[in-house]
MDTraj code that builds the backbone (N, CA, C; nanometers):
import mdtraj as md
import numpy as np

residues = "UNK UNK UNK UNK UNK UNK UNK UNK UNK UNK UNK UNK UNK UNK UNK UNK UNK UNK UNK UNK UNK UNK UNK UNK UNK UNK UNK UNK UNK UNK UNK UNK UNK UNK UNK UNK UNK UNK UNK UNK UNK UNK UNK UNK UNK UNK UNK UNK UNK UNK UNK UNK UNK UNK UNK UNK UNK UNK UNK UNK UNK UNK UNK UNK UNK UNK UNK UNK UNK UNK UNK UNK UNK UNK UNK UNK UNK UNK UNK UNK UNK UNK UNK UNK UNK UNK UNK UNK UNK UNK UNK UNK UNK UNK UNK UNK UNK UNK UNK UNK UNK UNK UNK UNK UNK UNK UNK UNK UNK UNK UNK UNK UNK UNK UNK UNK UNK UNK UNK UNK UNK UNK UNK UNK UNK UNK UNK UNK UNK UNK UNK UNK UNK UNK UNK UNK UNK UNK UNK UNK UNK UNK UNK UNK UNK UNK UNK UNK UNK UNK UNK UNK UNK UNK UNK UNK UNK UNK UNK UNK UNK UNK UNK UNK UNK UNK UNK UNK UNK UNK UNK UNK UNK UNK UNK UNK UNK UNK UNK UNK UNK UNK UNK UNK UNK UNK UNK UNK UNK UNK".split()
xyz = np.array([
    [9.6871, 12.3865, 1.7635],
    [9.5830, 12.3996, 1.6639],
    [9.4915, 12.2773, 1.6689],
    [9.3629, 12.3004, 1.6539],
    [9.2660, 12.1912, 1.6575],
    [9.2886, 12.0972, 1.5394],
    [9.2848, 11.9698, 1.5662],
    [9.2939, 11.8701, 1.4609],
    [9.4334, 11.8233, 1.4265],
    [9.5378, 11.8821, 1.4855],
    [9.6740, 11.8403, 1.4520],
    [9.7011, 11.6964, 1.4967],
    [9.6580, 11.6634, 1.6160],
    [9.6800, 11.5283, 1.6673],
    [9.5991, 11.4274, 1.5863],
    [9.4780, 11.4645, 1.5486],
    [9.3943, 11.3752, 1.4677],
    [9.4584, 11.3519, 1.3314],
    [9.5149, 11.4563, 1.2736],
    [9.5830, 11.4433, 1.1450],
    [9.7044, 11.3503, 1.1578],
    [9.7773, 11.3647, 1.2676],
    [9.8930, 11.2784, 1.2933],
    [9.8496, 11.1320, 1.3032],
    [9.7364, 11.1082, 1.3670],
    [9.6848, 10.9728, 1.3825],
    [9.6450, 10.9125, 1.2473],
    [9.5838, 10.9918, 1.1625],
    [9.5433, 10.9445, 1.0298],
    [9.6663, 10.9138, 0.9450],
    [9.7688, 10.9972, 0.9523],
    [9.8923, 10.9703, 0.8782],
    [9.9574, 10.8406, 0.9262],
    [9.9517, 10.8153, 1.0569],
    [10.0049, 10.6908, 1.1121],
    [9.9275, 10.5710, 1.0578],
    [9.7957, 10.5828, 1.0501],
    [9.7131, 10.4745, 0.9972],
    [9.7434, 10.4506, 0.8493],
    [9.7650, 10.5572, 0.7759],
    [9.7953, 10.5441, 0.6331],
    [9.9308, 10.4765, 0.6114],
    [10.0295, 10.5127, 0.6920],
    [10.1621, 10.4505, 0.6811],
    [10.1574, 10.3030, 0.7182],
    [10.0730, 10.2681, 0.8128],
    [10.0702, 10.1300, 0.8621],
    [10.0024, 10.0339, 0.7656],
    [9.9350, 10.0831, 0.6618],
    [9.8704, 9.9943, 0.5647],
    [9.9719, 9.9052, 0.4942],
    [10.0910, 9.9572, 0.4708],
    [10.1924, 9.8818, 0.3967],
    [10.2668, 9.7821, 0.4855],
    [10.2496, 9.7910, 0.6163],
    [10.3206, 9.7014, 0.7077],
    [10.2553, 9.5638, 0.7123],
    [10.3362, 9.4644, 0.7462],
    [10.2828, 9.3285, 0.7593],
    [10.2028, 9.3128, 0.8880],
    [10.2548, 9.3651, 0.9971],
    [10.1878, 9.3510, 1.1262],
    [10.1075, 9.4753, 1.1606],
    [10.0555, 9.4744, 1.2806],
    [9.9787, 9.5879, 1.3313],
    [10.0712, 9.6715, 1.4195],
    [10.0870, 9.8013, 1.3899],
    [10.1773, 9.8832, 1.4701],
    [10.1209, 9.9109, 1.6100],
    [10.2020, 9.9708, 1.6935],
    [10.1640, 10.0030, 1.8313],
    [10.0417, 10.0946, 1.8331],
    [9.9482, 10.0646, 1.9212],
    [9.8288, 10.1459, 1.9369],
    [9.8689, 10.2806, 1.9975],
    [9.8270, 10.3886, 1.9362],
    [9.8642, 10.5230, 1.9793],
    [9.7665, 10.5733, 2.0863],
    [9.7736, 10.5123, 2.2033],
    [9.6786, 10.5433, 2.3108],
    [9.6887, 10.6887, 2.3565],
    [9.8102, 10.7405, 2.3631],
    [9.8291, 10.8788, 2.4083],
    [9.7614, 10.9766, 2.3113],
    [9.7812, 10.9547, 2.1818],
    [9.7188, 11.0430, 2.0827],
    [9.5668, 11.0306, 2.0851],
    [9.5167, 10.9100, 2.1014],
    [9.3719, 10.8896, 2.1067],
    [9.3132, 10.9629, 2.2269],
    [9.3801, 10.9526, 2.3411],
    [9.3316, 11.0229, 2.4608],
    [9.3365, 11.1750, 2.4423],
    [9.4417, 11.2246, 2.3753],
    [9.4513, 11.3684, 2.3488],
    [9.3368, 11.4168, 2.2598],
    [9.3026, 11.3375, 2.1598],
    [9.1933, 11.3761, 2.0692],
    [9.0599, 11.3753, 2.1434],
    [9.0391, 11.2763, 2.2281],
    [8.9145, 11.2712, 2.3060],
    [8.9071, 11.3902, 2.4011],
    [9.0194, 11.4221, 2.4652],
    [9.0239, 11.5374, 2.5558],
    [8.9960, 11.6668, 2.4784],
    [9.0552, 11.6806, 2.3601],
    [9.0329, 11.7996, 2.2782],
    [8.8862, 11.8108, 2.2371],
    [8.8249, 11.6990, 2.2021],
    [8.6844, 11.6995, 2.1619],
    [8.5950, 11.7382, 2.2790],
    [8.6265, 11.6897, 2.3982],
    [8.5492, 11.7289, 2.5173],
    [8.5649, 11.8775, 2.5463],
    [8.6867, 11.9291, 2.5308],
    [8.7094, 12.0731, 2.5510],
    [8.6306, 12.1554, 2.4484],
    [8.6279, 12.1086, 2.3258],
    [8.5501, 12.1780, 2.2229],
    [8.4011, 12.1746, 2.2558],
    [8.3539, 12.0625, 2.3111],
    [8.2130, 12.0537, 2.3498],
    [8.1809, 12.1533, 2.4609],
    [8.2713, 12.1633, 2.5590],
    [8.2504, 12.2609, 2.6670],
    [8.2486, 12.4034, 2.6112],
    [8.3407, 12.4301, 2.5181],
    [8.3471, 12.5632, 2.4572],
    [8.2193, 12.5940, 2.3798],
    [8.1674, 12.4948, 2.3072],
    [8.0443, 12.5187, 2.2314],
    [7.9253, 12.5391, 2.3252],
    [7.9255, 12.4702, 2.4409],
    [7.8184, 12.4911, 2.5388],
    [7.8229, 12.6327, 2.5948],
    [7.9445, 12.6822, 2.6195],
    [7.9597, 12.8187, 2.6714],
    [7.9138, 12.9210, 2.5674],
    [7.9539, 12.9000, 2.4423],
    [7.9151, 12.9929, 2.3350],
    [7.7641, 12.9917, 2.3171],
    [7.7043, 12.8748, 2.3218],
    [7.5600, 12.8638, 2.3023],
    [7.4819, 12.9254, 2.4178],
    [7.5410, 12.9258, 2.5367],
    [7.4689, 12.9794, 2.6526],
    [7.4765, 13.1311, 2.6628],
    [7.5684, 13.1940, 2.5904],
    [7.5801, 13.3395, 2.5938],
    [7.4569, 13.4018, 2.5298],
    [7.4113, 13.5113, 2.5894],
    [7.2900, 13.5765, 2.5398],
    [7.3237, 13.7179, 2.4945],
    [7.3875, 13.7265, 2.3796],
    [7.4213, 13.8582, 2.3239],
    [7.3683, 13.8647, 2.1824],
    [7.2833, 13.9606, 2.1568],
    [7.2227, 13.9751, 2.0239],
    [7.3154, 14.0428, 1.9240],
    [7.4015, 14.1324, 1.9708],
    [7.4885, 14.2079, 1.8807],
    [7.5900, 14.1164, 1.8121],
    [7.6321, 14.0156, 1.8814],
    [7.7342, 13.9271, 1.8248],
    [7.6738, 13.7925, 1.7838],
    [7.5493, 13.7946, 1.7441],
    [7.4805, 13.6713, 1.7089],
    [7.5475, 13.6010, 1.5907],
    [7.5881, 13.6759, 1.4902],
    [7.6527, 13.6179, 1.3712],
    [7.7896, 13.5591, 1.4068],
    [7.8641, 13.6285, 1.4917],
    [7.9952, 13.5796, 1.5355],
    [7.9787, 13.4514, 1.6157],
    [7.8793, 13.4492, 1.7023],
    [7.8530, 13.3324, 1.7844],
    [7.8171, 13.2114, 1.6973],
    [7.7387, 13.2323, 1.5931],
    [7.7032, 13.1231, 1.5025],
    [7.8262, 13.0689, 1.4303],
    [7.9144, 13.1580, 1.3883],
    [8.0378, 13.1145, 1.3215],
    [8.1267, 13.0356, 1.4170],
    [8.1379, 13.0820, 1.5403],
    [8.2177, 13.0102, 1.6389],
    [8.1615, 12.8711, 1.6648],
    [8.0303, 12.8614, 1.6789],
    [7.9662, 12.7317, 1.6997],
    [7.9878, 12.6392, 1.5806],
    [7.9754, 12.6957, 1.4613],
    [7.9933, 12.6165, 1.3402],
    [8.1340, 12.5582, 1.3324],
    [8.2347, 12.6407, 1.3549],
    [8.3744, 12.5947, 1.3490],
    [8.4021, 12.4927, 1.4599],
    [8.3486, 12.5171, 1.5769],
    [8.3684, 12.4243, 1.6879],
    [8.3065, 12.2884, 1.6577],
    [8.1867, 12.2876, 1.6050],
    [8.1210, 12.1606, 1.5715],
    [8.1927, 12.0882, 1.4571],
    [8.2424, 12.1627, 1.3599],
    [8.3188, 12.1001, 1.2519],
    [8.4468, 12.0360, 1.3052],
    [8.5110, 12.1033, 1.3982],
    [8.6333, 12.0478, 1.4578],
    [8.6034, 11.9204, 1.5357],
    [8.4936, 11.9202, 1.6099],
    [8.4558, 11.7997, 1.6844],
    [8.4246, 11.6845, 1.5895],
    [8.3503, 11.7132, 1.4829],
    [8.3158, 11.6080, 1.3865],
    [8.4403, 11.5530, 1.3184],
    [8.5333, 11.6404, 1.2848],
    [8.6570, 11.5960, 1.2197],
    [8.7368, 11.5050, 1.3131],
    [8.7478, 11.5437, 1.4396],
    [8.8183, 11.4596, 1.5368],
    [8.7541, 11.3220, 1.5474],
    [8.6228, 11.3189, 1.5539],
    [8.5523, 11.1911, 1.5657],
    [8.5739, 11.1055, 1.4409],
    [8.5673, 11.1683, 1.3241],
    [8.5880, 11.0930, 1.1998],
    [8.7300, 11.0385, 1.1910],
    [8.8277, 11.1172, 1.2351],
    [8.9666, 11.0707, 1.2340],
    [8.9848, 10.9521, 1.3287],
    [8.9261, 10.9599, 1.4463],
    [8.9344, 10.8472, 1.5403],
    [8.8701, 10.7213, 1.4820],
    [8.7533, 10.7387, 1.4225],
    [8.6854, 10.6235, 1.3633],
    [8.7652, 10.5657, 1.2462],
    [8.8259, 10.6519, 1.1657],
    [8.9093, 10.6048, 1.0551],
    [9.0309, 10.5280, 1.1042],
    [9.0940, 10.5782, 1.2096],
    [9.2095, 10.5105, 1.2682],
    [9.1704, 10.3730, 1.3213],
    [9.0604, 10.3682, 1.3958],
    [9.0144, 10.2407, 1.4508],
    [8.9752, 10.1443, 1.3393],
    [8.9097, 10.1953, 1.2357],
    [8.8667, 10.1092, 1.1248],
    [8.9868, 10.0486, 1.0523],
    [9.0914, 10.1278, 1.0311],
    [9.2090, 10.0749, 0.9612],
    [9.2752, 9.9642, 1.0433],
    [9.2762, 9.9787, 1.1746],
    [9.3339, 9.8754, 1.2603],
    [9.2472, 9.7494, 1.2601],
    [9.1166, 9.7670, 1.2646],
    [9.0249, 9.6525, 1.2632],
    [9.0365, 9.5768, 1.1313],
    [9.0490, 9.6480, 1.0193],
    [9.0645, 9.5815, 0.8901],
    [9.1915, 9.4973, 0.8867],
    [9.2986, 9.5493, 0.9459],
    [9.4242, 9.4740, 0.9507],
    [9.4074, 9.3482, 1.0365],
    [9.3382, 9.3597, 1.1502],
    [9.3135, 9.2436, 1.2362],
    [9.2267, 9.1401, 1.1661],
    [9.1263, 9.1858, 1.0919],
    [9.0400, 9.0947, 1.0185],
    [9.1195, 9.0210, 0.9100],
    [9.2077, 9.0920, 0.8441],
    [9.2915, 9.0298, 0.7411],
    [9.3790, 8.9199, 0.8007],
    [9.4378, 8.9471, 0.9158],
    [9.5220, 8.8478, 0.9822],
    [9.4385, 8.7256, 1.0218],
    [9.3184, 8.7489, 1.0737],
    [9.2324, 8.6384, 1.1164],
    [9.1887, 8.5534, 0.9970],
    [9.1525, 8.6142, 0.8862],
    [9.1071, 8.5382, 0.7694],
    [9.2203, 8.4616, 0.7040],
    [9.3426, 8.5127, 0.7118],
    [9.4557, 8.4407, 0.6550],
    [9.5011, 8.3261, 0.7445],
    [9.4426, 8.3148, 0.8625],
    [9.4754, 8.2061, 0.9538],
    [9.6104, 8.2234, 1.0212],
    [9.6597, 8.3450, 1.0252],
    [9.7894, 8.3708, 1.0870],
    [9.7717, 8.3875, 1.2375],
    [9.8724, 8.3459, 1.3100],
    [9.8751, 8.3651, 1.4555],
    [9.9591, 8.4880, 1.4853],
    [9.9191, 8.5617, 1.5861],
    [9.9978, 8.6775, 1.6283],
    [10.0895, 8.6358, 1.7420],
    [10.2158, 8.6738, 1.7312],
    [10.3083, 8.6433, 1.8398],
    [10.2833, 8.7400, 1.9558],
    [10.3339, 8.7101, 2.0741],
    [10.3070, 8.7943, 2.1917],
    [10.3497, 8.9407, 2.1744],
    [10.4572, 8.9646, 2.0996],
    [10.5013, 9.1031, 2.0774],
    [10.3980, 9.1802, 1.9957],
    [10.3416, 9.1162, 1.8928],
    [10.2387, 9.1818, 1.8127],
    [10.1119, 9.2038, 1.8939],
    [10.0794, 9.1101, 1.9819],
    [9.9600, 9.1253, 2.0656],
    [9.9746, 9.2428, 2.1612],
    [10.0974, 9.2711, 2.2038],
    [10.1202, 9.3851, 2.2929],
    [10.1016, 9.5174, 2.2203],
    [10.1101, 9.5177, 2.0875],
    [10.0871, 9.6391, 2.0095],
    [9.9400, 9.6786, 2.0064],
    [9.8530, 9.5846, 2.0419],
    [9.7093, 9.6092, 2.0385],
    [9.6609, 9.6626, 2.1727],
    [9.5529, 9.7382, 2.1673],
    [9.4886, 9.7798, 2.2917],
    [9.4168, 9.6592, 2.3511],
    [9.3742, 9.6722, 2.4752],
    [9.3036, 9.5621, 2.5420],
    [9.1789, 9.5220, 2.4632],
    [9.1032, 9.6206, 2.4170],
    [8.9806, 9.5926, 2.3425],
    [9.0110, 9.5271, 2.2083],
    [9.1189, 9.5687, 2.1442],
    [9.1570, 9.5078, 2.0176],
    [9.2004, 9.3619, 2.0374],
    [9.2681, 9.3342, 2.1473],
    [9.3088, 9.1971, 2.1761],
    [9.1863, 9.1076, 2.1923],
    [9.0886, 9.1546, 2.2674],
    [8.9653, 9.0777, 2.2860],
    [8.8935, 9.0579, 2.1536],
    [8.8853, 9.1662, 2.0751],
    [8.8194, 9.1585, 1.9447],
    [8.8885, 9.0564, 1.8557],
    [9.0213, 9.0598, 1.8497],
    [9.0953, 8.9685, 1.7636],
    [9.0740, 8.8231, 1.8047],
    [9.0771, 8.7966, 1.9335],
    [9.0562, 8.6592, 1.9801],
    [8.9166, 8.6101, 1.9438],
    [8.8149, 8.6908, 1.9697],
    [8.6774, 8.6496, 1.9406],
    [8.6532, 8.6386, 1.7902],
    [8.7077, 8.7320, 1.7139],
    [8.6884, 8.7278, 1.5690],
    [8.7604, 8.6081, 1.5084],
    [8.8807, 8.5773, 1.5559],
    [8.9546, 8.4602, 1.5071],
    [8.8779, 8.3325, 1.5375],
    [8.8172, 8.3253, 1.6556],
    [8.7357, 8.2081, 1.6901],
    [8.6144, 8.1949, 1.5980],
    [8.5507, 8.3088, 1.5655],
    [8.4360, 8.3050, 1.4752],
    [8.4770, 8.2607, 1.3348],
    [8.5906, 8.3106, 1.2874],
    [8.6390, 8.2716, 1.1549],
    [8.6712, 8.1223, 1.1520],
    [8.7375, 8.0736, 1.2570],
    [8.7701, 7.9311, 1.2646],
    [8.6429, 7.8464, 1.2693],
    [8.5437, 7.8917, 1.3445],
    [8.4159, 7.8208, 1.3531],
    [8.3458, 7.8201, 1.2173],
    [8.3535, 7.9306, 1.1467],
    [8.2919, 7.9395, 1.0137],
    [8.3619, 7.8481, 0.9133],
    [8.4945, 7.8414, 0.9206],
    [8.5721, 7.7621, 0.8251],
    [8.5655, 7.6122, 0.8541],
    [8.5341, 7.5738, 0.9761],
    [8.5425, 7.4326, 1.0152],
    [8.4567, 7.3379, 0.9311],
    [8.3339, 7.3714, 0.8914],
    [8.2583, 7.2762, 0.8083],
    [8.3141, 7.2620, 0.6666],
    [8.3976, 7.3570, 0.6243],
    [8.4487, 7.3579, 0.4875],
    [8.5972, 7.3216, 0.4859],
    [8.6310, 7.2043, 0.5345],
    [8.7711, 7.1629, 0.5432],
    [8.8377, 7.1558, 0.4059],
    [8.7630, 7.1118, 0.3054],
    [8.8210, 7.0913, 0.1729],
    [8.8238, 7.2176, 0.0869],
    [8.7514, 7.3202, 0.1289],
    [8.7405, 7.4418, 0.0492],
    [8.8120, 7.5553, 0.1212],
    [8.8899, 7.6335, 0.0454],
    [8.9584, 7.7493, 0.1027],
    [8.8651, 7.8696, 0.0944],
    [8.7905, 7.8955, 0.2013],
    [8.6952, 8.0065, 0.2011],
    [8.7628, 8.1414, 0.2189],
    [8.8908, 8.1414, 0.2530],
    [8.9615, 8.2681, 0.2683],
    [9.0282, 8.3120, 0.1387],
    [9.0114, 8.2368, 0.0328],
    [9.0710, 8.2702, -0.0965],
    [9.0037, 8.3907, -0.1588],
    [9.0586, 8.4328, -0.2684],
    [9.0072, 8.5481, -0.3408],
    [8.8711, 8.5170, -0.4012],
    [8.7848, 8.6170, -0.4034],
    [8.6532, 8.6007, -0.4646],
    [8.6580, 8.6232, -0.6150],
    [8.7702, 8.6763, -0.6640],
    [8.7887, 8.6991, -0.8066],
    [8.8265, 8.5675, -0.8737],
    [8.7608, 8.5305, -0.9814],
    [8.8010, 8.4082, -1.0510],
    [8.9364, 8.4299, -1.1177],
    [9.0195, 8.3269, -1.1249],
    [9.1512, 8.3442, -1.1851],
    [9.1397, 8.3703, -1.3347],
    [9.2287, 8.4553, -1.3856],
    [9.2300, 8.4841, -1.5284],
    [9.3003, 8.3723, -1.6047],
    [9.3949, 8.3076, -1.5377],
    [9.4679, 8.1981, -1.5988],
    [9.4626, 8.0784, -1.5057],
    [9.4540, 7.9612, -1.5614],
    [9.4513, 7.8406, -1.4808],
    [9.5918, 7.8083, -1.4309],
    [9.6913, 7.8215, -1.5186],
    [9.8298, 7.7941, -1.4829],
    [9.9078, 7.9250, -1.4744],
    [9.9971, 7.9336, -1.3756],
    [10.0768, 8.0549, -1.3558],
    [10.2223, 8.0176, -1.3310],
    [10.3103, 8.1147, -1.3540],
    [10.4517, 8.1004, -1.3188],
    [10.4704, 8.1514, -1.1770],
    [10.5430, 8.0747, -1.0958],
    [10.5706, 8.1162, -0.9587],
    [10.7194, 8.0986, -0.9296],
    [10.7689, 8.1812, -0.8383],
    [10.9060, 8.1700, -0.7892],
    [10.8989, 8.1378, -0.6406],
    [10.9837, 8.0471, -0.5970],
    [10.9857, 8.0046, -0.4575],
    [11.0689, 8.1042, -0.3776],
    [11.0097, 8.1633, -0.2731],
    [11.0785, 8.2603, -0.1876],
    [11.1418, 8.1949, -0.0659],
    [11.0772, 8.0889, -0.0148],
    [11.1275, 8.0147, 0.1012],
    [11.1137, 7.8660, 0.0719],
    [11.2033, 7.7882, 0.1254],
    [11.1927, 7.6431, 0.1088],
    [11.0637, 7.5945, 0.1739],
    [10.9864, 7.5159, 0.0996],
    [10.8596, 7.4652, 0.1510],
    [10.8512, 7.3138, 0.1434],
    [10.9556, 7.2492, 0.0960],
    [10.9533, 7.1042, 0.0869],
    [10.8771, 7.0583, -0.0358],
    [10.8244, 6.9382, -0.0301],
    [10.7521, 6.8816, -0.1420],
    [10.6030, 6.9046, -0.1267],
    [10.5381, 6.9360, -0.2383],
    [10.3922, 6.9451, -0.2382],
    [10.3405, 6.8509, -0.3447],
    [10.2316, 6.7876, -0.3135],
    [10.1702, 6.6921, -0.4039],
    [10.0516, 6.7596, -0.4709],
    [10.0496, 6.7592, -0.6029],
    [9.9382, 6.8160, -0.6787],
    [9.8815, 6.7089, -0.7688],
    [9.7780, 6.7449, -0.8380],
    [9.7143, 6.6538, -0.9315],
    [9.8093, 6.6165, -1.0462],
    [9.9036, 6.7058, -1.0741],
    [9.9957, 6.6854, -1.1865],
    [10.1322, 6.6341, -1.1431],
    [10.1483, 6.5974, -1.0194],
    [10.2740, 6.5415, -0.9737],
    [10.3243, 6.6091, -0.8478],
    [10.4494, 6.5764, -0.8133],
    [10.5119, 6.6288, -0.6923],
    [10.6115, 6.7377, -0.7310],
    [10.6080, 6.8493, -0.6570],
    [10.7030, 6.9584, -0.6788],
    [10.7858, 6.9757, -0.5532],
    [10.9167, 6.9873, -0.5697],
    [11.0051, 7.0151, -0.4568],
    [11.0327, 7.1652, -0.4575],
    [10.9772, 7.2367, -0.3609],
    [10.9873, 7.3822, -0.3575],
    [11.1138, 7.4242, -0.2828],
    [11.2200, 7.4472, -0.3581],
    [11.3454, 7.4979, -0.3010],
    [11.3591, 7.6439, -0.3399],
    [11.4232, 7.7204, -0.2554],
    [11.4349, 7.8645, -0.2732],
    [11.4949, 7.8989, -0.4101],
    [11.4376, 8.0023, -0.4731],
    [11.4791, 8.0592, -0.6022],
    [11.4496, 7.9691, -0.7221],
    [11.3732, 7.8614, -0.7050],
    [11.3334, 7.7816, -0.8206],
    [11.2014, 7.8361, -0.8751],
    [11.1723, 7.8066, -1.0007],
    [11.0506, 7.8550, -1.0649],
    [10.9726, 7.7380, -1.1212],
    [10.8379, 7.7529, -1.1185],
    [10.7514, 7.6472, -1.1672],
    [10.6350, 7.7076, -1.2433],
    [10.5801, 7.6290, -1.3346],
    [10.4570, 7.6618, -1.4053],
    [10.3526, 7.5649, -1.3522],
    [10.2659, 7.6134, -1.2621],
    [10.1731, 7.5267, -1.1900],
    [10.0311, 7.5807, -1.1977],
    [9.9375, 7.4955, -1.1581],
    [9.7984, 7.5379, -1.1531],
    [9.7803, 7.6320, -1.0339],
    [9.7155, 7.7448, -1.0571],
    [9.7024, 7.8471, -0.9534],
    [9.6294, 7.7947, -0.8300],
    [9.5289, 7.7137, -0.8487],
    [9.4518, 7.6619, -0.7354],
    [9.5375, 7.5769, -0.6424],
    [9.6409, 7.5118, -0.6972],
    [9.7268, 7.4254, -0.6160],
    [9.8209, 7.5038, -0.5250],
    [9.8553, 7.6263, -0.5643],
    [9.9578, 7.7007, -0.4897],
    [9.9067, 7.8312, -0.4290],
    [9.7778, 7.8560, -0.4395],
    [9.7232, 7.9826, -0.3905],
    [9.7511, 8.0046, -0.2421],
    [9.7354, 7.9010, -0.1627],
    [9.7588, 7.9113, -0.0180],
    [9.9063, 7.9413, 0.0108],
    [9.9958, 7.8803, -0.0645],
    [10.1391, 7.9054, -0.0458],
    [10.1761, 8.0487, -0.0837],
    [10.1064, 8.1049, -0.1820],
    [10.1294, 8.2451, -0.2190],
    [10.0844, 8.3353, -0.1053],
    [9.9670, 8.3056, -0.0471],
    [9.9163, 8.3852, 0.0651],
    [10.0087, 8.3780, 0.1853],
    [10.0701, 8.2616, 0.2081],
    [10.1572, 8.2429, 0.3239],
    [10.2969, 8.3002, 0.3008],
    [10.3281, 8.3416, 0.1781],
    [10.4561, 8.4054, 0.1514],
    [10.5673, 8.3105, 0.1082],
    [10.5326, 8.1863, 0.0757],
    [10.6334, 8.0915, 0.0285],
    [10.6629, 8.1114, -0.1196],
    [10.5623, 8.1532, -0.1944],
    [10.5761, 8.1712, -0.3387],
    [10.5343, 8.3112, -0.3783],
    [10.5845, 8.3557, -0.4936],
    [10.5354, 8.4805, -0.5502],
    [10.4983, 8.4552, -0.6950],
    [10.3900, 8.5189, -0.7357],
    [10.3423, 8.5040, -0.8727],
    [10.4255, 8.5933, -0.9635],
    [10.4688, 8.5401, -1.0753],
    [10.5492, 8.6179, -1.1702],
    [10.4632, 8.6794, -1.2771],
])
top = md.Topology()
chain = top.add_chain()
for i, resn in enumerate(residues, 1):
    res = top.add_residue(resn, chain, resSeq=i)
    for name in ("N", "CA", "C"):
        top.add_atom(name, md.element.get_by_symbol(name[0]), res)
traj = md.Trajectory(xyz[None], top)
């Protein structure tokens, strides 16, 4: 049935939103969808070239369904690619490095994109050493927050003193002081 592979690809993209890393690129499914779209294009060319007046209404319906199927396949491919690009952009803005296993999950073009985009983000951030430009654009609702330590992070120096971040301890700290540690997964906001 037309569109089954595209639907499978979209479901894969939806499931991967909750993952920390980028899942394996579904090259086989992408190639199948492209092949199906080309076959649909050939079929629509054949239908359009037929010269029968009696079945003119049937021919129009066939062309309409064929074009809708092609458009749906293209939209599904673009949605799949967009979801992967958004995940790569998120990783680049958080300043995370991808290990070689995660890089193998990407297609060749995605690997190139990630490297170039990470370089651009680093170049953009370089003049702003003192400012965290990757932070949230939403202003904090509270200045001080309760946090729980998920991983040992050692001592951090803040304006209000030194905190020793040992696993399972809790602190009431200024959000601006620990925002980066929350993003990196050392702390969780309570």
